[in-house]
VEXPA-355327 format. One record per residue (C-alpha): residue in one letter; residue number from 1; x, y, z. Coordinates in Angstrom, 2 decimals. Layout:
N
 residuo num       u       v       w
       A NUM       X       Y       Z
...
//
This chain:
570
 residuo num       u       v       w
       M   1   11.74   -7.49  -51.76
       A   2   10.23   -5.54  -48.53
       D   3    7.64   -2.66  -49.79
       Y   4    9.06   -0.30  -47.36
       D   5   12.31    0.28  -44.87
       V   6   10.50    1.20  -42.13
       I   7    6.76    1.06  -41.40
       V   8    5.53    3.47  -38.66
       V   9    2.12    2.24  -37.09
       G  10    0.54    5.19  -35.26
       G  11    0.50    8.82  -36.34
       G  12    1.07   10.36  -33.01
       I  13    3.68   12.30  -32.29
       N  14    6.47   10.21  -31.36
       G  15    5.96    7.84  -34.27
       L  16    5.83   11.03  -36.43
       T  17    8.97   12.03  -35.04
       A  18   10.57    8.72  -35.54
       A  19    9.12    8.59  -39.43
       A  20   10.80   12.48  -39.98
       Y  21   14.52   11.53  -38.59
       L  22   14.41    8.31  -40.67
       G  23   12.94    9.69  -43.88
       R  24   15.43   12.74  -44.06
       A  25   18.01   10.06  -43.11
       G  26   17.04    8.49  -46.79
       L  27   14.88    5.84  -45.79
       K  28   11.87    4.56  -47.44
       V  29    9.15    5.42  -44.39
       L  30    5.34    4.78  -44.27
       V  31    3.25    6.27  -41.42
       L  32   -0.17    3.82  -41.09
       E  33   -2.79    6.09  -39.05
       A  34   -5.97    4.13  -37.88
       R  35   -7.66    8.08  -37.33
       G  36   -8.70    9.92  -40.42
       E  37   -5.63   12.36  -38.97
       C  38   -2.27   12.09  -37.16
       G  39   -1.91   12.95  -33.67
       A  40   -4.50   11.56  -31.40
       H  41   -3.04   13.12  -27.98
       C  42   -1.54   16.69  -29.48
       D  43   -4.97   18.01  -31.43
       T  44   -6.83   21.33  -31.37
       T  45  -10.50   21.54  -31.73
       E  46  -13.27   24.19  -31.73
       P  47  -15.98   21.65  -30.45
       G  48  -18.49   24.40  -28.88
       V  49  -18.93   28.31  -29.33
       P  50  -17.19   29.28  -32.53
       G  51  -13.93   30.55  -31.84
       F  52  -12.84   28.84  -28.59
       V  53  -10.66   26.52  -29.73
       H  54   -9.66   23.74  -26.91
       N  55   -6.53   21.49  -26.64
       L  56   -8.01   18.33  -25.27
       H  57   -4.54   16.64  -24.76
       A  58   -1.28   18.19  -24.75
       T  59   -0.86   21.61  -23.73
       W  60    1.93   21.96  -21.52
       L  61    4.40   21.70  -23.93
       I  62    8.38   21.19  -23.80
       T  63    8.68   20.33  -27.61
       A  64   11.18   23.21  -27.27
       M  65   13.73   21.47  -25.50
       S  66   13.77   18.16  -28.27
       P  67   16.89   17.44  -30.30
       A  68   13.96   17.36  -32.78
       M  69   13.74   21.21  -32.63
       A  70   16.78   21.80  -34.99
       D  71   17.59   18.33  -36.36
       L  72   14.40   18.72  -38.25
       D  73   13.61   22.81  -38.59
       L  74   10.31   22.06  -36.56
       T  75   10.39   25.92  -36.91
       R  76   10.61   25.73  -40.92
       F  77    7.09   24.01  -40.86
       G  78    4.83   26.60  -38.82
       L  79    6.04   25.36  -34.85
       E  80    5.75   29.01  -33.09
       F  81    6.05   29.21  -29.46
       M  82    4.18   31.54  -26.54
       A  83    4.35   31.75  -23.25
       T  84    4.12   33.88  -20.10
       D  85    6.93   34.71  -18.25
       I  86    5.26   33.33  -15.03
       V  87    5.95   29.58  -16.02
       Y  88    3.97   27.79  -13.45
       G  89    2.51   29.02   -9.94
       K  90    0.32   27.68   -7.11
       T  91   -2.55   29.46   -5.61
       F  92   -3.48   29.04   -1.77
       K  93   -6.42   29.19    0.15
       D  94   -4.50   31.47    2.67
       G  95   -4.34   34.37   -0.23
       K  96   -0.92   33.63   -0.90
       N  97    0.93   32.17   -4.24
       A  98    4.25   30.68   -5.37
       L  99    5.55   31.38   -8.59
       M 100    8.27   29.77  -11.07
       S 101    9.60   32.07  -13.57
       I 102   11.58   32.20  -17.01
       D 103   13.85   34.55  -14.73
       P 104   15.18   32.86  -11.82
       T 105   15.53   36.13  -10.05
       K 106   11.85   36.16  -10.33
       T 107   11.63   33.12   -9.04
       M 108   13.64   33.81   -6.13
       E 109   11.99   36.94   -5.28
       S 110    8.51   34.68   -5.17
       W 111   10.31   32.04   -2.87
       G 112   11.77   34.61   -0.33
       R 113    8.36   35.83    0.22
       H 114    8.00   32.16    2.45
       S 115   11.40   31.44    3.39
       A 116   14.71   33.00    3.57
       K 117   16.16   29.40    3.96
       D 118   14.54   28.42    0.28
       L 119   15.54   32.00   -0.96
       A 120   19.50   31.08    0.03
       L 121   19.27   27.37   -1.77
       M 122   17.52   28.90   -4.92
       E 123   20.51   31.56   -5.15
       S 124   23.23   28.83   -4.33
       A 125   21.27   26.82   -7.37
       A 126   21.66   29.58   -9.84
       A 127   24.94   30.11   -8.44
       F 128   26.04   26.65   -9.07
       L 129   23.79   25.64  -12.45
       L 130   24.34   28.99  -14.55
       P 131   28.30   28.43  -15.85
       R 132   27.48   25.12  -15.93
       I 133   25.25   25.27  -18.84
       E 134   27.38   22.45  -20.98
       D 135   27.11   19.90  -18.51
       I 136   23.36   20.37  -17.97
       V 137   22.56   19.76  -21.49
       D 138   24.97   16.94  -21.86
       T 139   23.28   15.10  -18.73
       L 140   19.50   15.90  -19.55
       H 141   20.67   14.50  -23.04
       S 142   22.03   11.52  -21.85
       Y 143   19.28   10.94  -18.99
       L 144   16.46   11.70  -21.33
       F 145   17.22   11.45  -25.47
       K 146   19.26    7.93  -24.88
       A 147   18.45    4.40  -23.70
       P 148   18.81    3.74  -19.82
       S 149   22.11    3.10  -18.60
       W 150   24.51    2.86  -15.58
       E 151   26.50    4.88  -17.67
       N 152   23.72    7.90  -18.30
       E 153   22.32    7.61  -14.60
       L 154   26.09    7.40  -13.20
       A 155   26.37   11.01  -15.07
       L 156   22.80   11.94  -13.40
       A 157   24.23   10.95  -10.01
       G 158   27.61   12.73  -10.29
       F 159   26.09   16.01  -11.69
       S 160   23.53   15.97   -8.54
       E 161   25.78   15.47   -6.00
       A 162   28.12   18.13   -7.08
       F 163   25.14   20.26   -6.80
       Y 164   24.23   18.95   -3.21
       K 165   27.86   19.33   -2.51
       E 166   27.92   23.26   -3.27
       A 167   24.82   23.82   -1.51
       G 168   25.41   22.04    1.50
       I 169   22.18   19.79    1.17
       D 170   23.28   16.29    3.52
       L 171   22.45   13.97    0.54
       D 172   23.53   11.93   -2.29
       Y 173   21.88   10.32   -5.65
       Y 174   21.49    7.15   -3.90
       R 175   19.59    8.31   -1.23
       L 176   17.51   10.97   -3.37
       A 177   16.57    7.50   -5.51
       N 178   15.30    5.76   -2.55
       M 179   12.55    8.52   -1.09
       N 180    9.81    9.58   -2.66
       G 181    9.40   13.26   -3.86
       F 182    7.65   14.21   -0.47
       E 183   10.50   12.68    1.42
       A 184   13.01   15.04   -0.98
       M 185   11.43   18.10   -1.07
       D 186   11.50   18.04    2.90
       K 187   15.12   17.95    2.35
       F 188   15.40   20.74    0.21
       F 189   13.21   23.68    1.26
       E 190   11.34   24.59    4.57
       S 191    8.15   26.52    2.97
       E 192    5.07   24.15    2.72
       H 193    4.10   27.04   -0.34
       V 194    7.34   26.04   -2.03
       K 195    7.57   22.18   -1.63
       T 196    3.88   21.90   -2.77
       L 197    4.27   24.25   -5.48
       I 198    6.94   21.70   -6.81
       E 199    5.24   18.23   -5.83
       S 200    2.18   19.59   -7.59
       L 201    4.51   20.25  -11.05
       A 202    6.22   16.55  -10.84
       W 203    2.40   15.54  -10.44
       I 204    1.50   17.46  -14.00
       G 205    4.75   16.54  -15.31
       G 206    3.81   12.57  -15.15
       M 207    6.22   11.84  -12.21
       P 208    3.59   11.57   -8.68
       P 209    5.99   12.29   -5.51
       I 210    4.10    9.81   -3.75
       H 211    6.44    7.21   -5.88
       R 212   10.02    6.15   -4.70
       T 213   12.50    7.01   -7.41
       V 214   10.44    8.14   -9.74
       G 215    8.74   11.27   -7.45
       S 216   12.42   12.01   -6.20
       V 217   13.70   12.42   -9.26
       G 218   10.52   14.26  -10.38
       C 219   10.95   16.61   -8.03
       A 220   14.45   17.49   -7.47
       F 221   15.25   18.55  -10.92
       P 222   12.13   20.25  -12.34
       S 223   12.20   22.54   -9.06
       L 224   15.40   24.38  -10.38
       L 225   15.41   23.78  -13.84
       T 226   11.63   24.72  -15.29
       G 227   12.04   28.05  -17.02
       P 228   15.56   28.92  -16.79
       F 229   16.54   25.53  -18.54
       I 230   13.49   23.35  -19.41
       P 231   10.68   24.90  -21.55
       V 232    6.93   25.02  -20.70
       H 233    5.15   26.99  -23.60
       F 234    2.24   26.65  -25.56
       A 235    1.98   26.27  -29.53
       H 236    0.97   29.48  -31.37
       G 237   -3.13   28.20  -32.93
       G 238   -2.96   25.34  -30.27
       S 239   -0.86   22.24  -29.59
       H 240   -2.05   20.77  -33.01
       A 241    0.57   23.04  -34.21
       V 242    3.50   20.26  -33.10
       T 243    1.56   17.50  -34.52
       H 244    1.28   19.72  -38.42
       A 245    4.78   20.80  -38.40
       L 246    5.80   16.83  -37.85
       V 247    3.15   15.71  -40.50
       K 248    5.04   18.51  -42.84
       A 249    8.41   17.61  -41.44
       C 250    7.66   13.73  -42.64
       T 251    6.06   14.72  -46.36
       T 252    8.93   17.23  -46.98
       Y 253   11.24   14.30  -45.75
       G 254    9.77   11.71  -48.07
       V 255    7.82    9.92  -45.57
       K 256    4.12    8.72  -46.78
       I 257    1.33    9.05  -44.58
       L 258   -1.92    7.14  -44.96
       P 259   -4.64    8.01  -42.55
       V 260   -7.60    5.67  -42.34
       C 261   -5.49    2.70  -41.77
       P 262   -6.00    1.08  -38.95
       I 263   -3.72   -2.17  -38.88
       K 264   -5.01   -5.64  -37.42
       K 265   -1.93   -7.33  -37.55
       I 266    1.72   -7.05  -37.57
       L 267    3.31   -9.58  -39.22
       V 268    5.98  -12.13  -37.48
       E 269    7.59  -14.21  -39.45
       N 270   10.70  -17.07  -37.60
       G 271   10.47  -14.46  -34.74
       E 272   11.00  -11.38  -36.98
       A 273    8.58   -8.49  -37.98
       T 274    8.06   -8.55  -41.66
       G 275    5.01   -6.09  -42.18
       V 276    1.84   -5.50  -41.25
       V 277   -2.21   -6.31  -42.41
       L 278   -4.46   -3.66  -42.64
       S 279   -7.96   -3.92  -41.11
       E 280  -10.91   -4.43  -43.37
       H 281  -11.92   -1.31  -42.27
       A 282   -8.77    0.42  -43.70
       V 283   -8.99    2.16  -47.04
       F 284   -7.23   -0.28  -48.51
       P 285   -8.89   -3.61  -46.43
       N 286   -7.04   -6.70  -45.38
       E 287   -4.04   -5.16  -47.45
       T 288   -0.19   -6.59  -46.59
       I 289    2.29   -4.37  -46.80
       T 290    5.92   -5.21  -45.80
       A 291    8.94   -4.02  -44.47
       K 292   12.51   -4.34  -43.39
       K 293   12.12   -2.62  -40.02
       I 294    8.50   -1.80  -38.19
       I 295    8.14    1.04  -35.40
       S 296    4.84    0.21  -32.99
       N 297    3.65    3.84  -32.08
       L 298    0.55    2.13  -29.94
       T 299    1.10    1.48  -26.41
       V 300    2.69   -2.23  -25.43
       A 301   -0.57   -3.63  -24.93
       P 302   -2.04   -3.69  -27.86
       T 303    1.28   -3.81  -29.70
       F 304    2.34   -7.46  -28.78
       L 305   -1.13   -8.72  -27.14
       K 306   -3.59   -7.58  -29.71
       M 307   -1.44   -7.03  -33.06
       I 308    0.89   -9.73  -32.96
       G 309   -0.91  -12.34  -30.22
       P 310    0.01  -14.11  -27.02
       D 311    0.33  -17.44  -29.70
       V 312    3.52  -15.79  -30.86
       I 313    5.15  -14.30  -28.50
       G 314    4.44  -16.86  -25.46
       P 315    2.49  -17.14  -22.68
       E 316    5.31  -16.02  -19.86
       M 317    5.69  -12.73  -22.17
       A 318    2.27  -11.88  -22.57
       H 319    1.81  -12.63  -19.12
       R 320    4.23  -10.16  -18.44
       I 321    2.97   -7.44  -20.68
       A 322   -0.35   -7.92  -19.49
       K 323    0.56   -6.57  -16.03
       F 324    1.68   -3.20  -17.50
       G 325    0.35   -0.57  -15.79
       Y 326   -1.98    1.84  -17.37
       S 327   -4.15    3.49  -13.87
       E 328   -1.95    6.43  -12.84
       Q 329   -1.57    9.45  -15.66
       N 330   -5.30    9.68  -15.83
       L 331   -7.42   12.86  -16.13
       F 332  -10.68   14.20  -15.41
       A 333  -10.94   17.68  -17.57
       V 334  -13.38   20.99  -17.92
       Y 335  -13.04   22.96  -20.44
       Y 336  -13.98   26.76  -20.12
       A 337  -15.36   29.24  -22.87
       L 338  -14.78   32.34  -21.09
       S 339  -15.94   36.12  -21.49
       G 340  -12.86   37.73  -19.68
       Q 341   -9.62   36.44  -17.75
       P 342  -10.15   34.51  -14.63
       R 343   -8.77   36.81  -11.54
       F 344   -7.12   34.71   -8.75
       A 345   -7.54   36.02   -5.13
       S 346   -4.04   35.67   -4.72
       E 347   -3.13   38.29   -6.96
       A 348   -3.23   40.69   -4.10
       F 349   -0.55   38.87   -2.21
       D 350    1.28   38.39   -5.80
       P 351   -0.05   40.04   -8.77
       A 352    2.35   38.56  -11.05
       I 353   -0.30   35.17  -10.99
       G 354   -2.14   37.09  -13.45
       R 355    0.13   37.01  -15.60
       C 356    0.62   33.12  -15.35
       A 357   -1.22   30.20  -17.84
       M 358   -0.47   27.21  -15.50
       G 359   -0.54   26.33  -12.59
       Y 360   -1.92   24.46   -9.49
       F 361   -5.13   24.85   -6.78
       G 362   -5.62   22.64   -3.66
       G 363   -3.27   20.50   -1.83
       D 364   -2.12   23.24    0.48
       T 365    0.17   20.98    2.51
       A 366    2.16   18.02    1.58
       T 367   -0.02   16.08    3.71
       E 368   -2.93   17.01    1.84
       L 369   -1.12   16.03   -1.22
       K 370   -0.38   12.53    0.01
       H 371   -4.38   11.84    0.87
       F 372   -5.05   12.96   -2.66
       N 373   -2.30   10.21   -3.88
       S 374   -4.08    7.70   -1.12
       S 375   -7.34    7.95   -2.93
       L 376   -6.21    7.66   -6.49
       V 377   -4.30    3.99   -5.91
       S 378   -6.88    2.69   -3.78
       G 379   -9.48    4.09   -6.70
       H 380  -11.37    6.45   -4.62
       I 381  -12.55    9.86   -6.28
       H 382  -10.61   12.25   -3.94
       D 383  -13.13   14.02   -1.84
       E 384  -11.55   17.03   -2.28
       I 385  -10.38   18.94   -6.18
       M 386   -7.19   19.13   -6.50
       A 387   -6.18   20.13   -9.87
       N 388   -3.83   21.76  -12.99
       W 389   -5.50   25.00  -14.61
       F 390   -4.76   26.55  -17.83
       I 391   -5.45   29.63  -18.91
       P 392   -3.42   29.21  -22.62
       T 393   -4.75   32.79  -24.11
       L 394   -2.80   34.58  -21.57
       A 395   -0.02   33.44  -23.55
       D 396   -1.87   33.04  -26.98
       P 397   -4.69   35.54  -27.56
       S 398   -5.73   33.87  -30.69
       Q 399   -7.32   31.05  -29.06
       A 400  -10.26   32.77  -28.33
       P 401  -12.28   36.12  -29.69
       P 402  -10.76   39.48  -28.61
       G 403  -11.22   39.97  -25.24
       C 404  -12.05   36.32  -24.26
       H 405  -10.45   33.74  -23.18
       T 406   -9.99   29.89  -22.82
       S 407   -9.04   27.89  -19.43
       F 408   -9.22   24.19  -18.27
       V 409   -9.05   22.02  -15.46
       W 410   -7.06   18.81  -15.19
       T 411   -7.53   16.80  -12.14
       D 412   -5.76   13.63  -11.56
       V 413   -8.50   10.75  -11.31
       P 414   -8.74    6.85  -10.95
       P 415   -9.41    5.93  -14.51
       C 416  -11.99    3.01  -13.14
       P 417  -13.07    4.63   -9.59
       V 418  -14.98    2.09   -7.40
       S 419  -15.89    5.01   -5.12
       W 420  -16.31    8.56   -4.53
       K 421  -17.62   10.13   -1.64
       H 422  -21.46   10.26   -3.45
       G 423  -21.69    7.06   -3.63
       K 424  -20.08    3.42   -5.07
       L 425  -19.01    3.44   -8.75
       D 426  -18.51    0.94  -11.59
       G 427  -15.51    1.25  -13.16
       L 428  -14.55    2.88  -16.08
       K 429  -18.34    3.17  -17.44
       S 430  -19.12    5.09  -14.43
       W 431  -17.68    8.35  -16.42
       D 432  -20.92    9.07  -18.34
       K 433  -23.00    9.09  -15.34
       I 434  -20.99   11.08  -12.67
       K 435  -19.16   13.45  -15.28
       E 436  -21.53   16.53  -14.74
       K 437  -21.56   16.27  -10.94
       M 438  -17.88   16.23  -11.24
       A 439  -17.45   19.06  -13.49
       D 440  -19.58   20.91  -10.97
       E 441  -17.24   20.48   -8.39
       V 442  -14.34   21.28  -10.12
       T 443  -16.03   24.61  -11.17
       D 444  -17.38   25.02   -7.60
       T 445  -13.26   24.69   -6.30
       Y 446  -12.15   27.58   -9.28
       E 447  -14.70   29.84   -7.79
       R 448  -13.62   29.70   -4.36
       Y 449   -9.70   30.38   -5.49
       A 450  -11.33   32.78   -8.52
       P 451  -14.23   34.88   -7.45
       G 452  -16.27   35.22   -9.89
       F 453  -14.89   32.86  -11.93
       K 454  -18.72   31.37  -12.83
       D 455  -19.82   34.51  -14.19
       L 456  -17.31   34.58  -16.87
       I 457  -18.38   31.14  -18.05
       V 458  -19.86   31.08  -21.52
       E 459  -19.69   27.20  -21.99
       R 460  -18.10   24.15  -20.75
       I 461  -16.67   20.93  -22.47
       L 462  -16.09   17.44  -20.01
       Y 463  -13.59   15.11  -21.29
       T 464  -13.38   11.73  -19.27
       P 465  -10.60    8.93  -19.12
       L 466  -13.49    7.24  -21.36
       D 467  -13.70    9.79  -23.41
       M 468  -10.08    9.54  -24.15
       Q 469  -10.12    6.03  -24.45
       R 470  -12.70    6.42  -27.06
       N 471  -10.54    8.74  -28.89
       N 472   -7.57    6.44  -28.74
       P 473   -8.04    3.09  -27.97
       S 474   -4.07    2.92  -27.78
       A 475   -4.70    5.09  -24.12
       I 476   -5.78    2.33  -22.30
       E 477   -7.91    3.66  -19.35
       G 478   -7.08    7.56  -20.70
       N 479   -3.74    7.13  -19.67
       W 480   -1.57    9.97  -21.23
       V 481    1.95    8.91  -21.05
       G 482    1.82    5.56  -23.19
       G 483    0.87    3.86  -19.27
       S 484    1.41    4.36  -15.62
       V 485    4.84    6.14  -14.92
       I 486    5.18    4.05  -11.48
       P 487    8.57    2.34   -9.99
       E 488    8.29   -0.90  -11.88
       Q 489    7.78    0.67  -14.87
       W 490   10.63    3.49  -14.85
       Y 491   14.06    3.48  -16.22
       E 492   15.50    0.35  -17.35
       K 493   12.31   -1.55  -16.49
       R 494   10.11    0.16  -18.50
       P 495    8.25   -0.69  -20.19
       V 496    8.24   -4.26  -18.24
       P 497   11.42   -6.41  -17.82
       G 498   12.63   -8.25  -21.10
       V 499   10.42   -6.11  -23.85
       C 500   13.07   -4.06  -24.82
       V 501   16.73   -5.84  -25.49
       G 502   19.64   -4.06  -26.27
       G 503   19.05   -0.29  -26.08
       G 504   15.38    1.76  -25.53
       S 505   13.25    0.80  -28.20
       R 506   14.46   -2.52  -29.67
       T 507   11.92   -5.37  -28.66
       F 508   12.58   -9.18  -28.11
       V 509   11.06   -9.13  -31.42
       K 510   13.43   -8.75  -33.97
       N 511   13.08   -5.70  -36.43
       L 512   10.55   -4.43  -34.30
       Y 513   10.89   -1.56  -32.57
       L 514    8.79    0.59  -29.91
       S 515    8.42    4.60  -29.95
       N 516    5.55    4.25  -27.25
       S 517    5.40    2.77  -23.78
       I 518    9.35    3.02  -23.11
       H 519   12.01    5.30  -21.50
       P 520   11.24    8.33  -20.79
       F 521    7.19    8.03  -21.56
       G 522    5.07    9.63  -24.18
       T 523    4.94   13.55  -23.99
       T 524    5.84   16.34  -26.13
       W 525    9.73   16.07  -25.68
       L 526    9.48   13.89  -28.59
       A 527   12.11   12.03  -26.52
       S 528   10.71    8.10  -27.28
       G 529   10.85    9.16  -31.17
       Y 530   13.91    9.97  -30.88
       I 531   15.54    7.33  -29.54
       A 532   13.55    5.10  -31.19
       A 533   14.66    6.50  -34.63
       C 534   18.46    6.59  -33.04
       E 535   18.44    3.00  -32.66
       L 536   16.91    2.08  -35.91
       A 537   19.29    4.46  -37.82
       E 538   21.98    2.77  -35.63
       D 539   20.98   -0.80  -36.34
       L 540   21.07    0.26  -40.56
       G 541   24.14    1.75  -40.40
       I 542   23.35    5.07  -41.00
       R 543   23.06    7.32  -38.06
       D 544   26.02    9.54  -38.72
       Q 545   24.34   12.06  -40.36
       D 546   25.59   15.81  -40.44
       W 547   22.55   17.33  -39.75
       W 548   21.58   14.52  -36.88
       Q 549   23.41   16.28  -34.33
       S 550   21.39   18.64  -31.92
       K 551   21.17   18.03  -27.62
       A 552   18.48   18.79  -25.47
       C 553   17.55   22.12  -24.83
       V 554   20.41   23.92  -26.89
       W 555   17.58   25.04  -29.44
       Y 556   15.71   26.57  -26.72
       L 557   18.63   27.75  -25.32
       E 558   19.78   29.16  -28.56
       N 559   16.40   30.83  -29.11
       M 560   14.66   31.47  -25.79
       E 561   15.03   35.33  -26.11
       N 562   12.99   35.36  -29.67
       I 563    9.73   33.39  -27.81
       P 564    6.72   35.71  -27.56
       T 565    5.65   36.32  -23.77
       N 566    2.35   37.47  -22.33
       M 567    0.52   38.16  -25.85
       G 568   -2.52   37.99  -23.86
       V 569   -2.08   39.52  -20.67
       K 570   -3.51   42.97  -20.30
//
């Protein structure tokens, strides 16, 4: 007899999501977490000056679009969102800025200052989308929160083409899918300010515009839906509030969580996963625990190559999985404790950017962003800093002492760099040698866009891809989405063909499921954990639950007016 119905290996937020759903459905569930606490990529720390807290991983939260918000009642467990009314902005060397808002009319106002044509497209988009909220919900839910299928992609294609026709865009879904994001934005928009605003947002969202399909889908939909439909928030007190709410949900719904329990082996007998063996470093050294079903919230390579082994899965599958890429979606980060709010020079053009908690500087043209991506894929740290900036305290002032702020910068980098403008490098281990110089260049760039920024710095903390891998060895090369989001690892091909069979999380090893490295990819919308929970529950015949009914974005659309905004804006 199995010790548990389900064992979840890894207490990241998607593993916790799957566990909470299955616990609420009445199963006996165990979560085994290697670290002393859950949520390795959704945590909040106070690493330096007291009173300044920093979110070293997830900050840009889209949890409010998850069905888990309602199904698991996460607000009951203390999850509270905060925001700024300007959800995203890009500031430029010419002193201008371009903005996205919760209120689409404010987005139109910003874009209209750059191009009458782009304003007209936004007006057409609003006229088409606002009466079709239920269709948007159904389309997003099917595409993001269900296993990849032709049926779901056809639904997305049909919705997209209806919009293109209404907006007068000479395009169909399949032509779009064969474009990269830069090509798609040339079809949609006129202004370089608007185009690069959207292209940078797609990049931040894990869908680089340089890639075919991944880039065009990533650019085409966030550009029209972010703010009014796709939520962007901060959690009150820091991102760890998402982890804490999921842990509380798990324990309330009967799930057992054991920290400091790394596993050394997933047991497979006659082609079926039957349990796990804990590491000698676990609180229960070398203990064997059995279960009817196993969910791995580790990424695909350590799950199969380390925890199961090539001798079990066979050389062909081991070869496929070994080629799974982790070298895009990797970040170098600088976290700042500040004595005041950074002020961008472009406030003179549009002061609304002073109410924006997240944005981008650098890459003023699409050509510059393309060159940046070329450097990334060639292993070269780009000569010019182009980066995503955050000022979380504009939304949630509790994350710094009164009158003070936190800010940080994430710039995409090759995790194993071979060169920089300062000379040759030696891969992942180079980061310990170059991080201070890199941080100086990030800080100098911030100063150029926000004069006086350096005078505000109380302290800075650096975090490299090497540090991220040290913090979470399953995040190979510090990858933050469970493996690179590139065309050969996208949608039905994710993680690699043959790993997932008969759904989005079921693997070729019977009774073994993945909640990481699968479609869509691992982030705070909790989709990977949701899909794993749905498929496992279907296989056990317990999916039909009265409480398990919500869809993407429904909670957000019903509660968006109650989310506090601009609490840290003076």
